[in-house]
C-alpha positions as semicolon CSV with decimal commas, in nm:
position;residue;x (nm);y (nm);z (nm)
1;X;-5,965;1,935;-1,197
2;X;-5,772;1,707;-1,429
3;X;-5,786;1,336;-1,482
4;X;-5,506;1,122;-1,625
5;X;-5,512;0,755;-1,709
6;X;-5,193;0,586;-1,824
7;X;-5,360;0,249;-1,852
8;X;-5,616;0,140;-2,113
9;X;-5,967;0,261;-2,041
10;X;-6,293;0,199;-2,218
11;X;-6,417;0,521;-2,379
12;X;-6,783;0,464;-2,299
13;X;-6,716;0,395;-1,930
14;X;-6,501;0,710;-1,900
15;X;-6,763;0,921;-2,079
16;X;-7,042;0,795;-1,855
17;X;-6,838;0,858;-1,538
18;X;-6,709;1,204;-1,629
19;X;-7,006;1,340;-1,818
20;X;-6,785;1,416;-2,120
21;X;-6,905;1,294;-2,457
22;X;-6,660;1,043;-2,599
23;X;-6,557;1,063;-2,961
24;X;-6,577;0,742;-3,156
25;X;-6,248;0,555;-3,161
26;X;-6,091;0,563;-3,507
27;X;-6,177;0,241;-3,689
28;X;-5,914;-0,025;-3,618
29;X;-5,768;0,160;-3,315
30;X;-5,807;0,125;-2,938
31;X;-5,789;0,402;-2,678
32;X;-5,472;0,377;-2,465
33;X;-5,461;0,716;-2,288
34;X;-5,702;1,000;-2,213
35;X;-5,644;1,330;-2,034
36;X;-5,910;1,589;-1,956
37;X;-5,779;1,947;-1,927
38;X;-5,997;2,225;-1,785
39;X;-5,877;2,581;-1,847
40;X;-6,108;2,842;-1,699
41;X;-6,431;2,776;-1,894
42;X;-6,279;2,558;-2,168
43;X;-6,251;2,178;-2,158
44;X;-6,016;1,976;-2,377
45;X;-5,980;1,601;-2,417
46;X;-5,648;1,453;-2,530
47;X;-5,663;1,093;-2,648
48;X;-5,400;0,854;-2,780
49;X;-5,507;0,559;-2,990
50;X;-5,304;0,250;-3,084
51;X;-5,359;0,049;-3,402
52;X;-5,504;-0,296;-3,343
53;X;-5,317;-0,431;-3,646
54;X;-4,996;-0,228;-3,697
55;X;-4,736;-0,198;-3,422
56;X;-4,596;0,145;-3,521
57;X;-4,922;0,330;-3,580
58;X;-5,058;0,568;-3,315
59;X;-5,289;0,868;-3,330
60;X;-5,302;1,173;-3,101
61;X;-5,635;1,355;-3,098
62;X;-5,687;1,674;-2,894
63;X;-6,040;1,817;-2,895
64;X;-6,202;2,120;-2,741
65;X;-6,530;1,977;-2,613
66;X;-6,678;2,284;-2,442
67;X;-6,626;2,656;-2,388
68;X;-6,424;2,728;-2,703
69;X;-6,528;2,974;-2,972
70;X;-6,598;2,669;-3,189
71;X;-6,564;2,292;-3,159
72;X;-6,240;2,169;-3,318
73;X;-5,993;1,882;-3,310
74;X;-5,619;1,848;-3,371
75;X;-5,494;1,516;-3,508
76;X;-5,142;1,383;-3,556
77;X;-5,003;1,037;-3,639
78;X;-4,692;0,885;-3,478
79;X;-4,486;0,567;-3,493
80;X;-4,359;0,636;-3,138
81;X;-4,504;0,473;-2,824
82;X;-4,679;0,704;-2,575
83;X;-4,541;0,738;-2,221
84;X;-4,736;1,028;-2,069
85;X;-4,952;1,333;-2,126
86;X;-4,953;1,608;-1,861
87;X;-4,928;1,979;-1,779
88;X;-4,645;2,136;-1,576
89;X;-4,889;2,320;-1,349
90;X;-5,264;2,365;-1,305
91;X;-5,389;2,642;-1,528
92;X;-5,117;2,592;-1,791
93;X;-5,240;2,603;-2,149
94;X;-4,953;2,375;-2,254
95;X;-5,014;2,003;-2,299
96;X;-4,688;1,807;-2,278
97;X;-4,671;1,462;-2,434
98;X;-4,379;1,225;-2,383
99;X;-4,313;0,941;-2,628
100;X;-4,043;0,683;-2,688
101;X;-3,924;0,587;-3,033
102;X;-3,606;0,427;-3,158
103;X;-3,342;0,518;-2,898
104;X;-3,490;0,849;-2,786
105;X;-3,752;1,016;-2,569
106;X;-3,965;1,253;-2,778
107;X;-4,113;1,564;-2,616
108;X;-4,403;1,724;-2,800
109;X;-4,578;2,027;-2,655
110;X;-4,907;2,178;-2,769
111;X;-5,079;2,509;-2,686
112;X;-5,449;2,469;-2,609
113;X;-5,609;2,784;-2,751
114;X;-5,965;2,913;-2,772
115;X;-5,971;2,885;-3,151
116;X;-5,723;2,605;-3,215
117;X;-5,433;2,389;-3,102
118;X;-5,077;2,427;-3,225
119;X;-4,756;2,234;-3,169
120;X;-4,486;2,456;-3,014
121;X;-4,212;2,199;-2,946
122;X;-4,102;1,869;-3,101
123;X;-3,756;1,733;-3,017
124;X;-3,582;1,424;-2,884
125;X;-3,345;1,338;-2,601
126;X;-3,127;1,032;-2,539
127;X;-3,216;1,035;-2,168
128;X;-3,536;1,127;-1,988
129;X;-3,599;1,502;-2,028
130;X;-3,632;1,749;-1,743
131;X;-3,891;2,024;-1,701
132;X;-3,829;2,334;-1,490
133;X;-3,896;2,707;-1,456
134;X;-3,660;3,004;-1,484
135;X;-3,645;3,253;-1,192
136;X;-3,878;3,472;-1,406
137;X;-4,129;3,186;-1,424
138;X;-4,071;3,082;-1,788
139;X;-4,115;2,711;-1,861
140;X;-3,797;2,523;-1,958
141;X;-3,736;2,185;-2,124
142;X;-3,392;2,025;-2,083
143;X;-3,296;1,749;-2,325
144;X;-2,996;1,528;-2,244
145;X;-2,750;1,393;-2,499
146;X;-2,451;1,168;-2,438
147;X;-2,132;1,264;-2,616
148;X;-1,897;0,982;-2,708
149;X;-2,150;0,703;-2,743
150;X;-2,069;0,385;-2,930
151;X;-1,732;0,234;-2,839
152;X;-1,662;0,496;-2,570
153;X;-1,687;0,348;-2,216
154;X;-1,984;0,489;-2,024
155;X;-1,746;0,631;-1,761
156;X;-1,581;0,847;-2,032
157;X;-1,907;0,974;-2,183
158;X;-2,025;1,327;-2,108
159;X;-2,391;1,423;-2,085
160;X;-2,476;1,754;-2,246
161;X;-2,800;1,935;-2,161
162;X;-2,981;2,121;-2,435
163;X;-3,199;2,393;-2,277
164;X;-3,516;2,522;-2,445
165;X;-3,710;2,814;-2,291
166;X;-4,068;2,923;-2,355
167;X;-4,067;3,269;-2,515
168;X;-4,443;3,319;-2,528
169;X;-4,478;3,171;-2,878
170;X;-4,253;2,862;-2,899
171;X;-3,974;2,690;-2,708
172;X;-3,646;2,842;-2,829
173;X;-3,292;2,716;-2,760
174;X;-3,106;2,917;-2,502
175;X;-2,748;3,035;-2,544
176;X;-2,618;2,811;-2,269
177;X;-2,638;2,438;-2,235
178;X;-2,546;2,244;-1,922
179;X;-2,275;1,984;-1,864
């Protein structure tokens, strides 16, 4: 079972309802998103915090709260604004986060492991990214870029797709893009 809130929630209320112990919010930050991920016997909590005082200051915290070899947390700071946190399919050990910053959508993907969490993808797209699977079942991220931006009329611009495929360790660029 997974739970996803894309609206502000109060940490204590969530913790009381779900039975999961809430971590203290970082001082000066408020919780804006929380996702619980259950993988077999392991449970992870992903939280995004927003600074109460600085507009371009966010924190991503991913914790293993039960079932892991040891308790641990991954932390990363961003200036980008969070849009979503999700998995492509139930049972996936990949946590996908989608952010917006500047003029791009940022896709950041993390592997939720028994002994740690690692980032396996971090790239941007000018349009909303796509997520798919190859016929062999490999996960794919497609980033879209417009060629001829600026003074070029939109009708003359070409969108180029940049395809990244999961190779078991990281997302690697494929030989072929899409047009």
